[in-house]
C-alpha positions as CSV (number, residue, x, y, z in Angstrom):
1,X,2.0,71.7,34.6
2,X,0.8,78.9,38.8
3,X,-0.7,81.2,39.1
4,X,2.1,83.4,40.4
5,X,1.9,83.7,44.1
6,X,2.3,87.5,43.7
7,X,1.9,90.0,41.0
8,X,5.6,89.7,40.0
9,X,5.8,87.2,38.9
10,X,29.2,64.3,57.9
11,X,30.2,61.2,58.1
12,X,30.5,58.7,55.4
13,X,28.0,59.0,52.7
14,X,26.2,56.2,50.9
15,X,27.0,56.1,47.2
16,X,24.2,57.5,45.1
17,X,23.8,54.4,43.1
18,X,23.4,52.3,46.2
19,X,20.7,54.6,47.5
20,X,18.9,54.4,44.1
21,X,19.1,50.6,44.0
22,X,17.9,50.2,47.6
23,X,15.0,52.6,46.8
24,X,14.0,50.8,43.5
25,X,13.6,47.5,45.2
26,X,12.2,48.4,48.6
27,X,10.0,51.5,48.1
28,X,6.2,51.1,47.8
29,X,5.0,50.4,44.2
30,X,1.9,52.7,44.4
31,X,3.6,55.6,42.8
32,X,4.5,53.8,39.6
33,X,1.8,55.8,37.8
34,X,4.8,57.3,36.6
35,X,5.5,60.9,36.1
36,X,5.5,60.3,39.8
37,X,8.3,57.8,39.6
38,X,10.6,60.1,37.6
39,X,9.9,63.0,40.0
40,X,10.8,61.0,43.0
41,X,14.1,59.8,41.5
42,X,15.1,63.3,40.4
43,X,14.5,64.9,43.8
44,X,16.2,62.1,45.5
45,X,19.3,62.2,43.4
46,X,19.5,66.0,43.5
47,X,20.4,65.7,47.3
48,X,23.7,64.2,46.3
49,X,24.8,67.3,44.4
50,X,24.8,69.4,47.6
51,X,27.9,70.5,49.5
52,X,28.7,69.2,53.0
53,X,27.1,72.2,54.7
54,X,23.7,71.2,53.2
55,X,23.7,67.5,52.5
56,X,23.2,66.5,56.1
57,X,19.9,68.3,56.4
58,X,18.7,67.0,53.0
59,X,19.8,63.5,53.5
60,X,18.0,63.4,56.9
61,X,14.8,64.2,55.0
62,X,15.4,62.6,51.7
63,X,12.2,60.4,51.8
64,X,10.1,63.5,52.5
65,X,11.8,65.3,49.6
66,X,11.1,62.5,47.2
67,X,7.5,61.8,48.3
68,X,6.5,65.5,48.4
69,X,7.9,66.0,44.9
70,X,4.6,64.7,43.4
71,X,2.3,67.1,45.4
72,X,2.1,69.7,42.6
73,X,0.8,67.0,40.2
74,X,-1.7,65.6,42.7
75,X,-3.2,69.0,43.3
76,X,-3.2,70.2,39.8
77,X,-6.8,69.0,39.0
78,X,-8.1,70.3,42.3
79,X,-6.4,73.7,43.2
80,X,-7.4,76.5,41.0
81,X,-4.5,78.1,39.2
82,X,-2.1,75.2,39.8
83,X,-2.1,73.6,36.4
84,X,-0.5,76.5,34.5
85,X,2.4,76.4,36.8
86,X,3.6,73.2,35.2
87,X,4.1,74.3,31.6
88,X,4.5,77.2,29.1
89,X,3.2,76.7,25.6
90,X,5.9,79.0,24.2
91,X,5.1,78.2,20.6
92,X,1.8,80.1,21.0
93,X,3.8,83.3,21.0
94,X,4.9,83.4,17.4
95,X,7.6,81.9,15.2
96,X,10.3,83.3,17.2
97,X,8.8,83.1,20.7
98,X,12.0,83.3,22.7
99,X,12.8,86.6,21.0
100,X,9.3,88.1,21.5
101,X,8.5,87.0,25.0
102,X,9.8,89.3,27.8
103,X,11.6,87.4,30.5
104,X,10.2,89.4,33.4
105,X,6.7,88.7,34.7
106,X,5.6,92.4,34.7
107,X,6.8,93.0,31.2
108,X,5.2,89.8,29.9
109,X,2.0,90.6,31.5
110,X,1.9,94.1,30.1
111,X,2.5,92.7,26.6
112,X,0.3,89.7,26.6
113,X,-2.1,90.1,29.6
114,X,-2.3,88.0,32.7
115,X,-5.2,86.0,31.4
116,X,-3.2,85.0,28.3
117,X,-0.2,84.0,30.3
118,X,-2.3,81.9,32.6
119,X,-3.9,80.2,29.7
120,X,-0.7,79.2,28.1
121,X,1.4,78.6,31.1
122,X,3.7,80.4,33.6
123,X,6.3,77.8,34.5
124,X,9.5,79.8,34.3
125,X,8.0,82.6,36.5
126,X,6.8,80.1,38.9
127,X,10.3,78.5,39.3
128,X,11.7,82.0,40.1
129,X,8.9,82.6,42.6
130,X,9.6,79.2,44.3
131,X,13.3,80.0,44.4
132,X,12.6,83.2,46.3
133,X,10.3,81.3,48.7
134,X,13.1,78.8,49.4
135,X,15.6,81.7,50.0
136,X,13.2,83.2,52.6
137,X,12.8,79.9,54.3
138,X,16.6,79.6,54.6
139,X,16.8,83.1,56.0
140,X,14.2,82.3,58.6
141,X,15.8,78.9,59.3
142,X,12.3,77.3,59.0
143,X,12.8,73.6,58.5
144,X,9.2,72.9,57.3
145,X,9.4,75.6,54.7
146,X,12.9,74.7,53.6
147,X,11.7,71.1,52.9
148,X,8.4,71.6,51.4
149,X,9.7,74.5,49.1
150,X,12.7,72.4,48.1
151,X,10.5,69.4,47.2
152,X,8.1,71.5,45.2
153,X,10.7,73.6,43.5
154,X,12.3,70.3,42.4
155,X,9.0,69.3,40.7
156,X,8.7,72.5,38.6
157,X,12.3,72.4,37.6
158,X,11.9,68.9,36.4
159,X,8.8,69.8,34.5
160,X,10.9,72.6,32.7
161,X,13.3,69.9,31.6
162,X,10.4,68.0,29.9
163,X,10.1,69.1,26.3
164,X,6.4,68.4,26.0
165,X,5.7,70.9,28.8
166,X,6.9,73.7,26.5
167,X,4.5,73.3,23.5
168,X,0.9,73.6,22.5
169,X,1.3,70.1,21.1
170,X,2.0,68.6,24.5
171,X,0.1,65.4,23.8
172,X,0.0,65.1,20.0
173,X,-0.5,67.2,17.0
174,X,-3.1,64.8,15.7
175,X,-5.4,62.3,17.4
176,X,-3.1,59.5,16.2
177,X,-0.3,61.0,18.3
178,X,-2.3,61.2,21.5
179,X,-0.5,59.5,24.4
180,X,3.0,60.8,23.4
181,X,3.2,62.9,26.5
182,X,2.8,59.9,29.0
183,X,5.1,57.8,26.7
184,X,8.0,60.3,27.0
185,X,7.7,61.3,30.7
186,X,6.2,58.2,32.2
187,X,6.6,55.0,30.2
188,X,10.2,55.5,29.3
189,X,11.4,56.4,32.8
190,X,9.3,53.4,34.2
191,X,11.3,51.1,31.8
192,X,14.7,52.7,31.7
193,X,15.3,55.0,34.7
194,X,17.2,52.3,36.6
195,X,19.8,52.3,33.8
196,X,20.6,55.9,33.9
197,X,23.6,57.6,35.4
198,X,22.6,60.4,37.9
199,X,26.1,61.5,38.9
200,X,26.0,65.0,37.6
201,X,28.6,66.8,39.7
202,X,28.5,69.3,42.6
203,X,25.8,72.0,42.8
204,X,26.8,75.4,41.5
205,X,25.6,79.0,42.1
206,X,23.1,80.5,39.7
207,X,23.6,84.2,39.3
208,X,20.2,84.7,37.5
209,X,17.6,82.1,38.5
210,X,14.9,83.5,36.3
211,X,17.3,83.4,33.4
212,X,18.2,79.9,34.2
213,X,14.5,78.9,34.2
214,X,14.1,80.4,30.7
215,X,17.3,78.6,29.6
216,X,15.7,75.3,30.6
217,X,12.5,76.1,28.7
218,X,14.4,77.0,25.6
219,X,16.7,74.0,25.7
220,X,13.8,71.7,26.3
221,X,11.7,73.2,23.5
222,X,14.5,72.5,21.1
223,X,13.8,68.7,21.5
224,X,10.1,68.9,20.6
225,X,10.6,68.4,16.8
226,X,12.8,65.4,17.3
227,X,10.3,63.7,19.6
228,X,7.6,63.9,17.0
229,X,10.0,62.9,14.1
230,X,11.0,59.7,15.9
231,X,7.4,58.9,17.0
232,X,5.9,59.3,13.6
233,X,8.8,57.4,11.9
234,X,8.2,54.4,14.1
235,X,4.4,54.4,13.4
236,X,5.3,53.9,9.7
237,X,7.4,50.8,10.3
238,X,6.1,49.1,13.4
239,X,2.9,47.1,12.8
240,X,-0.2,48.6,14.5
241,X,-0.7,45.5,16.6
242,X,2.8,45.8,18.1
243,X,2.4,49.4,19.3
244,X,0.1,48.9,22.2
245,X,-0.4,46.1,24.8
246,X,-3.1,45.6,27.5
247,X,-1.4,45.5,31.0
248,X,-2.6,45.3,34.5
249,X,-1.1,47.9,36.9
250,X,-2.3,47.6,40.5
251,X,-6.1,47.0,40.3
252,X,-6.5,48.5,36.9
253,X,-6.2,47.2,33.4
254,X,-5.4,49.5,30.6
255,X,-3.8,50.1,27.2
256,X,-0.1,51.1,27.3
257,X,2.7,51.4,24.7
258,X,4.3,48.1,24.2
259,X,7.9,47.4,25.3
260,X,8.8,46.9,21.6
261,X,7.6,50.3,20.6
262,X,8.8,51.9,23.8
263,X,12.4,50.5,23.3
264,X,12.5,51.7,19.6
265,X,11.3,55.1,20.7
266,X,13.9,55.2,23.5
267,X,16.7,54.3,21.0
268,X,15.5,56.8,18.5
269,X,15.6,59.6,21.1
270,X,19.4,58.8,21.5
271,X,19.6,59.4,25.3
272,X,17.3,62.4,25.4
273,X,15.3,61.2,28.4
274,X,18.4,60.4,30.4
275,X,20.0,63.7,29.6
276,X,16.9,65.6,30.6
277,X,16.6,63.8,33.9
278,X,20.3,64.4,34.6
279,X,19.8,68.1,33.8
280,X,16.9,68.2,36.2
281,X,18.9,66.6,39.0
282,X,21.8,69.0,38.5
283,X,19.6,72.1,38.2
284,X,17.6,71.3,41.2
285,X,20.8,71.0,43.3
286,X,22.0,74.3,41.8
287,X,18.7,76.1,42.8
288,X,18.7,74.6,46.3
289,X,22.4,75.6,46.7
290,X,21.7,79.2,45.3
291,X,18.8,79.8,47.7
292,X,21.0,78.8,50.6
293,X,23.8,81.1,49.5
294,X,21.5,84.0,48.8
295,X,20.1,83.5,52.4
296,X,23.6,84.1,53.8
297,X,24.7,80.5,54.1
298,X,23.0,79.8,57.5
299,X,24.2,76.9,59.6
300,X,22.0,73.9,59.1
301,X,23.5,71.5,61.6
302,X,20.8,71.9,64.2
303,X,18.1,71.7,61.7
304,X,19.4,68.4,60.6
305,X,18.5,67.0,64.0
306,X,15.0,68.5,64.0
307,X,11.8,66.7,63.0
308,X,9.2,68.0,60.6
309,X,6.5,69.6,62.6
310,X,3.2,67.9,63.4
311,X,1.5,71.0,62.0
312,X,3.0,70.5,58.6
313,X,2.3,66.8,58.6
314,X,-1.3,67.4,59.5
315,X,-1.6,70.1,56.8
316,X,-0.3,67.5,54.3
317,X,-2.8,64.9,55.4
318,X,-5.6,67.4,55.1
319,X,-4.5,68.5,51.6
320,X,-4.3,64.8,50.5
321,X,-7.8,64.1,51.6
322,X,-8.9,67.0,49.3
323,X,-6.7,66.0,46.4
324,X,-7.8,62.4,46.5
325,X,-5.8,59.4,45.4
326,X,-4.4,61.0,42.2
327,X,-2.3,58.5,40.3
328,X,-1.3,60.2,37.2
329,X,0.9,63.2,36.4
330,X,-0.7,66.3,35.0
331,X,-2.2,66.0,31.5
332,X,-4.4,68.8,30.2
333,X,-7.5,67.8,28.3
334,X,-6.9,67.8,24.5
335,X,-9.3,70.2,22.7
């Protein structure tokens, strides 16, 4: 939902659908908390957009890329400055925010102050920062850094494809609308992601990564009004006792949106969730490919045969002990 890291801000392949089906049935269920579920699918399917020179490396470590995609959410409540990396409340910046907001970090900071930007989110700038980190990792041919930065970059790009990560009203404009955030990005993918088509084409070069990040934000923000229109219209026609159900998930029992309400909401959005997940898959592949090209297209064959270092695995274990067993995606507290 970053504090910018600096002051600027070959062989036969398995068909992607087969990979998805295998994973859906045989992967552990613990992650179905469920922004987690969507992030894992998106990173996994982005691998299949890559060219032959890259896909060997990424397929060799596809489980790592999928599992580490949820790290940014797990640390968001623990690591200072992490939460603003996942969103930008662009509607805070006036009626025409995309005209008034400078695209560059330095210019935006000069106009609005760093504190203001950190309060209302820095997602597009952090995507650009992560893309530069990945480019450097390719230049250094550093397997650990290639994989961890690829996984985390995928998370932030997917967040930019989530409309409710672009608005002050990320979880309802009124108390009656609270819960809409998890409904859109968690409940609907949980129920319908297995039906979606993730074949989005081959990764393409991005001439302007920061510009592309802003394009994602603007396109996503365009959907916010429709999300609320559909949600509110359903509340006026579906009886209150059919909107929520009590379900047990794992060891916990809680209130969730019913399948009846979720199905009606999904239909009313007319394919929006699938389209945004497709956009995330394709764009992540585009960013990974662009970083590799910008690094000079280094050979990756030998890296494909290497293992992730014990040093990185130990670092991840240490971090997870600090993060705790976080089960839900980032949701800022409602004021």
